[in-house]
C-alpha positions in Angstrom: -42.9 136.0 -60.9 -40.5 137.7 -58.6 -42.1 139.8 -55.9 -41.5 143.2 -56.9 -43.4 142.4 -60.0 -45.9 141.2 -58.1 -46.0 144.2 -56.0 -45.7 146.3 -59.2 -49.0 144.7 -61.0 -50.7 145.3 -57.4 -49.6 149.2 -57.6 -50.9 149.2 -61.2 -54.2 147.7 -60.8 -55.0 149.6 -57.9 -54.1 153.0 -59.6 -56.2 152.1 -62.6 -59.0 151.4 -60.4 -58.6 154.4 -58.5 -58.2 156.7 -61.5 -61.0 154.8 -63.2 -63.2 155.8 -60.1 -62.6 159.6 -60.3 -65.0 160.0 -62.8 -67.7 157.9 -61.0 -66.8 160.1 -57.9 -68.1 163.4 -59.4 -65.6 165.4 -58.0 -65.5 163.4 -54.6 -69.6 164.1 -54.1 -70.2 160.4 -54.3 -69.3 158.4 -51.5 -68.6 155.0 -52.5 -66.4 155.9 -55.8 -64.4 158.5 -53.8 -63.4 155.6 -51.3 -62.4 153.8 -54.1 -59.9 156.6 -55.2 -58.6 157.4 -52.1 -58.0 153.5 -51.1 -56.5 152.6 -54.5 -54.1 155.4 -54.6 -53.0 154.5 -51.2 -52.5 151.1 -52.0 -50.9 151.8 -55.4 -48.2 154.3 -53.6 -47.6 151.7 -50.7 -47.1 148.9 -53.2 -44.9 151.1 -55.5 -42.8 152.0 -52.3 -42.1 148.2 -51.8 -41.1 147.9 -55.6 -38.7 150.6 -55.2 -36.5 148.6 -53.0 -35.6 146.2 -55.9 -36.3 148.2 -59.2 -34.9 151.6 -60.1 -37.2 154.3 -59.6 -37.5 155.5 -63.5 -37.6 151.9 -64.6 -40.8 151.0 -62.1 -42.4 154.5 -62.8 -42.1 153.8 -66.6 -43.8 150.6 -66.3 -46.4 151.8 -63.8 -47.4 154.8 -65.6 -47.1 152.9 -69.1 -49.4 150.1 -68.3 -51.5 152.4 -66.4 -52.1 154.6 -69.2 -53.0 151.6 -71.5 -55.2 150.0 -68.9 -57.1 153.1 -68.1 -57.8 153.7 -71.8 -59.4 150.2 -71.8 -61.3 150.8 -68.8 -62.5 154.3 -70.3 -63.5 152.4 -73.3 -65.5 149.7 -72.0 -66.9 151.2 -68.8 -67.5 155.1 -70.3 -67.7 154.5 -73.9 -64.5 156.6 -74.4 -63.1 154.8 -77.4 -59.5 156.2 -78.2 -59.2 157.2 -82.2 -56.5 155.4 -84.2 -53.7 157.9 -83.5 -54.1 157.3 -79.6 -54.4 153.7 -80.3 -50.9 153.7 -82.1 -49.3 156.0 -79.5 -50.5 153.3 -76.7 -48.7 150.7 -78.7 -45.7 152.8 -78.6 -46.1 153.0 -75.0 -46.3 149.1 -74.6 -43.6 148.6 -76.8 -41.4 151.0 -74.7 -42.4 149.1 -71.6 -41.5 145.7 -73.5 -38.2 147.2 -74.4 -37.4 148.3 -70.7 -38.0 144.8 -69.5 -36.4 142.7 -72.0 -33.3 144.9 -72.9 -32.7 147.2 -70.2 -29.5 146.4 -67.8 -30.8 148.7 -65.1 -33.7 146.5 -64.0 -32.4 144.7 -60.8 -34.4 142.3 -58.9 
């Protein structure tokens, strides 16, 4: 695995953890979930800055946000019992397909 993609993976995981903790933070009234939000977003954005040295911003953001959407939906379903309906699942499948197309066919991805 190339290092920029490792950094991107860390950024995605940190962002998913932070976004998922937002609900548990109860509008930042609960200490530990609020700390997870702040630290998670800090790590995510720092890692994304490292990624942008090697992968174009549009491609990086498309992968980061696309996979983040799908992973947050999975966490929401498992942790908060917020199961997406079939239309949302189809939409997320299209997002995943878009990320695959970018990574397999795009010539703008340079590492």
